[in-house]
C-alpha positions as YAML, in Angstrom:
chain: A
units: angstrom
residues:
- id: 1
  name: MET
  ca: [0.00, 0.00, 0.00]
- id: 2
  name: GLN
  ca: [1.41, 3.36, -1.07]
- id: 3
  name: LYS
  ca: [2.06, 5.82, 1.76]
- id: 4
  name: THR
  ca: [0.41, 9.22, 1.72]
- id: 5
  name: ASN
  ca: [2.74, 11.96, 0.55]
- id: 6
  name: TYR
  ca: [2.09, 14.61, 3.20]
- id: 7
  name: GLN
  ca: [4.87, 16.83, 1.88]
- id: 8
  name: LYS
  ca: [3.16, 17.01, -1.52]
- id: 9
  name: MET
  ca: [-0.15, 17.80, 0.19]
- id: 10
  name: LEU
  ca: [1.55, 20.62, 2.12]
- id: 11
  name: GLU
  ca: [3.12, 22.02, -1.03]
- id: 12
  name: ASP
  ca: [-0.28, 21.98, -2.76]
- id: 13
  name: ILE
  ca: [-1.81, 23.99, 0.11]
- id: 14
  name: ILE
  ca: [1.06, 26.50, -0.01]
- id: 15
  name: GLU
  ca: [0.50, 26.90, -3.75]
- id: 16
  name: LYS
  ca: [-3.26, 27.28, -3.27]
- id: 17
  name: ASN
  ca: [-2.67, 30.13, -0.81]
- id: 18
  name: SER
  ca: [0.14, 31.80, -2.73]
- id: 19
  name: HIS
  ca: [-2.15, 34.35, -4.38]
- id: 20
  name: ARG
  ca: [-3.80, 35.52, -1.16]
- id: 21
  name: GLN
  ca: [-3.03, 39.10, -0.18]
- id: 22
  name: LYS
  ca: [-2.84, 38.12, 3.48]
- id: 23
  name: LYS
  ca: [-0.97, 35.11, 4.81]
- id: 24
  name: PRO
  ca: [-3.11, 32.36, 6.32]
- id: 25
  name: VAL
  ca: [-2.67, 31.88, 10.06]
- id: 26
  name: LEU
  ca: [-1.02, 28.65, 11.22]
- id: 27
  name: PHE
  ca: [-1.34, 27.52, 14.83]
- id: 28
  name: LEU
  ca: [1.84, 25.46, 15.23]
- id: 29
  name: HIS
  ca: [2.39, 23.10, 18.13]
- id: 30
  name: SER
  ca: [6.08, 23.06, 19.10]
- id: 31
  name: CYS
  ca: [7.75, 20.25, 21.02]
- id: 32
  name: CYS
  ca: [11.14, 22.00, 21.32]
- id: 33
  name: ALA
  ca: [13.43, 24.57, 19.70]
- id: 34
  name: PRO
  ca: [15.55, 22.15, 17.61]
- id: 35
  name: CYS
  ca: [12.50, 20.56, 15.98]
- id: 36
  name: SER
  ca: [10.94, 23.98, 15.45]
- id: 37
  name: SER
  ca: [13.98, 25.52, 13.80]
- id: 38
  name: TYR
  ca: [13.58, 24.08, 10.30]
- id: 39
  name: VAL
  ca: [9.78, 24.27, 10.44]
- id: 40
  name: LEU
  ca: [9.91, 27.99, 11.22]
- id: 41
  name: GLU
  ca: [12.56, 28.63, 8.58]
- id: 42
  name: TYR
  ca: [10.44, 26.80, 6.01]
- id: 43
  name: LEU
  ca: [6.91, 27.96, 6.82]
- id: 44
  name: ASN
  ca: [7.27, 31.57, 8.03]
- id: 45
  name: ARG
  ca: [7.39, 32.69, 4.39]
- id: 46
  name: TYR
  ca: [3.96, 31.25, 3.72]
- id: 47
  name: PHE
  ca: [2.04, 31.59, 7.00]
- id: 48
  name: HIS
  ca: [1.62, 33.93, 9.92]
- id: 49
  name: ILE
  ca: [2.60, 31.51, 12.67]
- id: 50
  name: ILE
  ca: [1.37, 31.34, 16.22]
- id: 51
  name: ILE
  ca: [3.61, 28.90, 18.10]
- id: 52
  name: PHE
  ca: [1.98, 26.92, 20.87]
- id: 53
  name: TYR
  ca: [4.37, 25.28, 23.30]
- id: 54
  name: TYR
  ca: [2.26, 22.68, 25.12]
- id: 55
  name: ASN
  ca: [4.03, 19.59, 26.42]
- id: 56
  name: PRO
  ca: [2.66, 18.16, 29.69]
- id: 57
  name: ASN
  ca: [4.65, 14.99, 29.00]
- id: 58
  name: ILE
  ca: [7.98, 16.68, 29.70]
- id: 59
  name: SER
  ca: [9.60, 15.80, 32.99]
- id: 60
  name: PRO
  ca: [10.87, 17.27, 35.24]
- id: 61
  name: ARG
  ca: [9.61, 20.87, 35.35]
- id: 62
  name: GLU
  ca: [13.20, 22.15, 34.95]
- id: 63
  name: GLU
  ca: [13.39, 20.34, 31.61]
- id: 64
  name: PHE
  ca: [10.08, 21.88, 30.53]
- id: 65
  name: GLU
  ca: [11.32, 25.37, 31.40]
- id: 66
  name: LYS
  ca: [14.70, 24.83, 29.75]
- id: 67
  name: ARG
  ca: [13.04, 23.85, 26.48]
- id: 68
  name: THR
  ca: [10.64, 26.79, 26.75]
- id: 69
  name: ASN
  ca: [13.52, 29.24, 27.15]
- id: 70
  name: GLU
  ca: [15.41, 27.76, 24.21]
- id: 71
  name: LEU
  ca: [12.33, 28.17, 22.02]
- id: 72
  name: ARG
  ca: [11.99, 31.81, 23.08]
- id: 73
  name: ARG
  ca: [15.66, 32.41, 22.29]
- id: 74
  name: LEU
  ca: [15.36, 30.78, 18.87]
- id: 75
  name: ILE
  ca: [12.41, 33.00, 17.94]
- id: 76
  name: GLU
  ca: [14.32, 36.10, 19.03]
- id: 77
  name: GLU
  ca: [17.56, 35.21, 17.24]
- id: 78
  name: MET
  ca: [16.38, 33.56, 14.02]
- id: 79
  name: PRO
  ca: [15.82, 36.05, 11.18]
- id: 80
  name: MET
  ca: [12.30, 35.58, 9.80]
- id: 81
  name: GLN
  ca: [10.16, 37.63, 7.45]
- id: 82
  name: ASP
  ca: [7.24, 37.35, 9.84]
- id: 83
  name: LYS
  ca: [8.15, 36.88, 13.50]
- id: 84
  name: PRO
  ca: [5.89, 34.29, 15.11]
- id: 85
  name: GLU
  ca: [3.87, 34.85, 18.22]
- id: 86
  name: LEU
  ca: [4.52, 32.46, 21.12]
- id: 87
  name: ILE
  ca: [1.96, 31.03, 23.51]
- id: 88
  name: VAL
  ca: [3.31, 28.88, 26.34]
- id: 89
  name: GLY
  ca: [0.77, 26.44, 27.65]
- id: 90
  name: ASP
  ca: [0.47, 25.49, 31.30]
- id: 91
  name: TYR
  ca: [2.72, 22.80, 32.71]
- id: 92
  name: GLU
  ca: [0.20, 20.04, 33.44]
- id: 93
  name: PRO
  ca: [2.03, 16.76, 34.11]
- id: 94
  name: GLU
  ca: [-1.15, 15.32, 35.62]
- id: 95
  name: VAL
  ca: [-2.77, 15.46, 32.16]
- id: 96
  name: PHE
  ca: [-0.03, 13.27, 30.71]
- id: 97
  name: GLU
  ca: [-0.19, 10.92, 33.69]
- id: 98
  name: LYS
  ca: [-3.90, 10.45, 33.06]
- id: 99
  name: VAL
  ca: [-3.57, 9.60, 29.35]
- id: 100
  name: SER
  ca: [-0.59, 7.28, 29.91]
- id: 101
  name: LYS
  ca: [-2.14, 5.37, 32.81]
- id: 102
  name: GLY
  ca: [-1.93, 1.63, 32.20]
- id: 103
  name: LEU
  ca: [0.51, 2.13, 29.31]
- id: 104
  name: GLU
  ca: [3.61, 2.83, 31.39]
- id: 105
  name: ASN
  ca: [5.48, -0.33, 30.36]
- id: 106
  name: LEU
  ca: [4.96, -0.04, 26.61]
- id: 107
  name: PRO
  ca: [8.04, 0.65, 24.47]
- id: 108
  name: GLU
  ca: [8.60, 4.02, 22.85]
- id: 109
  name: GLY
  ca: [6.69, 4.59, 19.63]
- id: 110
  name: GLY
  ca: [3.58, 2.66, 20.62]
- id: 111
  name: GLU
  ca: [0.11, 3.37, 21.96]
- id: 112
  name: ARG
  ca: [1.33, 5.53, 24.86]
- id: 113
  name: CYS
  ca: [3.05, 7.85, 22.39]
- id: 114
  name: PHE
  ca: [-0.09, 7.98, 20.23]
- id: 115
  name: LYS
  ca: [-2.12, 9.07, 23.27]
- id: 116
  name: CYS
  ca: [0.51, 11.74, 23.92]
- id: 117
  name: TYR
  ca: [0.30, 12.93, 20.30]
- id: 118
  name: ARG
  ca: [-3.46, 13.31, 20.63]
- id: 119
  name: MET
  ca: [-3.24, 15.07, 23.99]
- id: 120
  name: ARG
  ca: [-1.04, 17.78, 22.52]
- id: 121
  name: LEU
  ca: [-2.76, 18.02, 19.15]
- id: 122
  name: GLU
  ca: [-6.23, 18.27, 20.67]
- id: 123
  name: LYS
  ca: [-5.25, 21.25, 22.81]
- id: 124
  name: THR
  ca: [-3.64, 22.77, 19.71]
- id: 125
  name: ALA
  ca: [-6.80, 22.31, 17.60]
- id: 126
  name: GLU
  ca: [-8.95, 23.70, 20.40]
- id: 127
  name: LEU
  ca: [-6.89, 26.89, 20.68]
- id: 128
  name: ALA
  ca: [-6.50, 27.18, 16.91]
- id: 129
  name: ARG
  ca: [-10.28, 27.52, 16.74]
- id: 130
  name: LYS
  ca: [-10.29, 30.03, 19.60]
- id: 131
  name: TYR
  ca: [-7.66, 32.19, 17.86]
- id: 132
  name: GLY
  ca: [-9.36, 31.96, 14.48]
- id: 133
  name: ALA
  ca: [-6.44, 30.19, 12.79]
- id: 134
  name: ASP
  ca: [-6.78, 28.82, 9.27]
- id: 135
  name: TYR
  ca: [-4.62, 25.74, 9.96]
- id: 136
  name: PHE
  ca: [-2.99, 23.81, 12.76]
- id: 137
  name: THR
  ca: [-0.16, 21.28, 12.82]
- id: 138
  name: THR
  ca: [2.80, 20.13, 14.94]
- id: 139
  name: THR
  ca: [6.58, 20.08, 14.61]
- id: 140
  name: LEU
  ca: [6.67, 16.50, 15.92]
- id: 141
  name: SER
  ca: [6.80, 14.88, 12.47]
- id: 142
  name: ILE
  ca: [10.32, 16.21, 11.87]
- id: 143
  name: SER
  ca: [11.70, 13.54, 14.17]
- id: 144
  name: PRO
  ca: [12.62, 10.18, 12.60]
- id: 145
  name: TYR
  ca: [11.36, 8.64, 15.85]
- id: 146
  name: LYS
  ca: [7.82, 10.01, 15.47]
- id: 147
  name: ASN
  ca: [5.07, 8.38, 13.41]
- id: 148
  name: ALA
  ca: [4.04, 10.96, 10.81]
- id: 149
  name: GLU
  ca: [1.21, 8.76, 9.53]
- id: 150
  name: LYS
  ca: [-0.35, 8.62, 13.01]
- id: 151
  name: LEU
  ca: [0.22, 12.33, 13.67]
- id: 152
  name: ASN
  ca: [-1.61, 13.28, 10.49]
- id: 153
  name: GLU
  ca: [-4.38, 10.75, 11.08]
- id: 154
  name: ILE
  ca: [-5.05, 12.28, 14.52]
- id: 155
  name: ALA
  ca: [-4.83, 15.84, 13.17]
- id: 156
  name: PHE
  ca: [-7.36, 15.13, 10.39]
- id: 157
  name: GLU
  ca: [-9.76, 13.59, 12.90]
- id: 158
  name: LEU
  ca: [-9.44, 16.61, 15.21]
- id: 159
  name: SER
  ca: [-9.95, 18.93, 12.25]
- id: 160
  name: GLY
  ca: [-13.42, 17.48, 11.83]
- id: 161
  name: ILE
  ca: [-14.18, 17.98, 15.51]
- id: 162
  name: TYR
  ca: [-12.84, 21.53, 15.94]
- id: 163
  name: GLY
  ca: [-13.50, 22.95, 12.49]
- id: 164
  name: VAL
  ca: [-9.93, 24.08, 11.75]
- id: 165
  name: GLU
  ca: [-8.06, 22.64, 8.79]
- id: 166
  name: ALA
  ca: [-5.18, 20.32, 9.65]
- id: 167
  name: LEU
  ca: [-2.01, 21.20, 7.74]
- id: 168
  name: PRO
  ca: [-0.54, 17.92, 6.43]
- id: 169
  name: ALA
  ca: [3.07, 17.57, 7.48]
- id: 170
  name: ASP
  ca: [6.04, 15.26, 7.43]
- id: 171
  name: PHE
  ca: [8.78, 17.76, 8.12]
- id: 172
  name: LYS
  ca: [11.60, 15.22, 7.98]
- id: 173
  name: LYS
  ca: [11.12, 15.24, 4.19]
- id: 174
  name: LYS
  ca: [13.31, 17.46, 1.98]
- id: 175
  name: GLU
  ca: [16.11, 16.82, 4.51]
- id: 176
  name: GLY
  ca: [14.19, 18.74, 7.16]
- id: 177
  name: TYR
  ca: [15.65, 16.72, 10.02]
- id: 178
  name: LYS
  ca: [19.18, 17.27, 8.70]
- id: 179
  name: ARG
  ca: [18.52, 20.99, 8.40]
- id: 180
  name: SER
  ca: [17.20, 21.10, 11.98]
- id: 181
  name: ILE
  ca: [20.52, 19.66, 13.17]
- id: 182
  name: GLU
  ca: [22.42, 22.30, 11.20]
- id: 183
  name: LEU
  ca: [20.28, 25.10, 12.62]
- id: 184
  name: SER
  ca: [20.64, 23.71, 16.13]
- id: 185
  name: ALA
  ca: [24.41, 23.93, 15.75]
- id: 186
  name: GLN
  ca: [24.19, 27.42, 14.24]
- id: 187
  name: TYR
  ca: [22.16, 28.75, 17.18]
- id: 188
  name: SER
  ca: [23.83, 26.53, 19.81]
- id: 189
  name: LEU
  ca: [20.47, 25.05, 20.77]
- id: 190
  name: TYR
  ca: [20.12, 22.60, 23.59]
- id: 191
  name: ARG
  ca: [19.32, 19.24, 21.97]
- id: 192
  name: GLN
  ca: [17.83, 16.87, 24.51]
- id: 193
  name: ASP
  ca: [18.58, 13.16, 24.15]
- id: 194
  name: TYR
  ca: [15.15, 11.88, 25.15]
- id: 195
  name: CYS
  ca: [11.62, 12.71, 24.02]
- id: 196
  name: GLY
  ca: [10.66, 14.32, 27.29]
- id: 197
  name: CYS
  ca: [8.60, 11.95, 29.41]
- id: 198
  name: VAL
  ca: [9.83, 9.85, 32.33]
- id: 199
  name: TYR
  ca: [9.40, 6.68, 30.27]
- id: 200
  name: SER
  ca: [11.53, 7.87, 27.34]
- id: 201
  name: LYS
  ca: [14.16, 9.07, 29.80]
- id: 202
  name: ALA
  ca: [14.23, 5.66, 31.51]
- id: 203
  name: GLU
  ca: [14.54, 3.91, 28.15]
- id: 204
  name: ARG
  ca: [17.36, 6.27, 27.13]
- id: 205
  name: GLU
  ca: [19.22, 5.52, 30.37]
- id: 206
  name: ARG
  ca: [18.71, 1.77, 29.94]
- id: 207
  name: LYS
  ca: [20.10, 1.83, 26.39]
- id: 208
  name: ASN
  ca: [23.07, 3.95, 27.44]
- id: 209
  name: LYS
  ca: [23.82, 1.48, 30.23]
- id: 210
  name: GLU
  ca: [23.65, -1.44, 27.79]
- id: 211
  name: LYS
  ca: [26.06, 0.33, 25.42]
- id: 212
  name: THR
  ca: [28.48, 1.01, 28.26]
- id: 213
  name: GLU
  ca: [28.36, -2.59, 29.46]
- id: 214
  name: LEU
  ca: [28.90, -3.87, 25.90]
- id: 215
  name: ALA
  ca: [31.87, -1.53, 25.40]
- id: 216
  name: ASP
  ca: [33.38, -2.69, 28.69]
- id: 217
  name: LYS
  ca: [33.20, -6.31, 27.55]
- id: 218
  name: GLN
  ca: [34.99, -5.63, 24.27]
...
């Protein structure tokens, strides 16, 4: 079965809007500064962007605040034709705890992550409607570790519920992930080595320990 080409869908929407006198408004969920860097560089030419930083999954609070501050710094320092607005959502770890209950022992990339996608995208769609945005999407698909098919599936479903068009996205395409690494180096961005939640952090630590033990044996 042929996979959906979300990049082509995005390009078609950009082309459709290219003749508008006023840029359409995009309500963009951001997971962190490094993932946002390429997305902002790419899309600020075509949309007026409102960035929504909402990540109740991130633990601990210090990590949440560190990523928030890096995103603020990126927006200030990166030259863009149209500077985005930034909305920082509340730190609500209890919301993530609720959606992940019973799924704590699942590996990364499974149903727990899909629940987390929806948690963040639903709040994004809800506020996109409140702010009168034309589109909403998330930076999450830039990561090779995130399921772009599932992210878009959830976004399209929420579009029907909240009445705001979901912007199709697979930002790792066109070497987007590679460009995000380059921009992270250019702006000296803090690049975390785990997704953000306690479970991804524990899995990261376990894998690092296994690598160390293997290296010690060799």
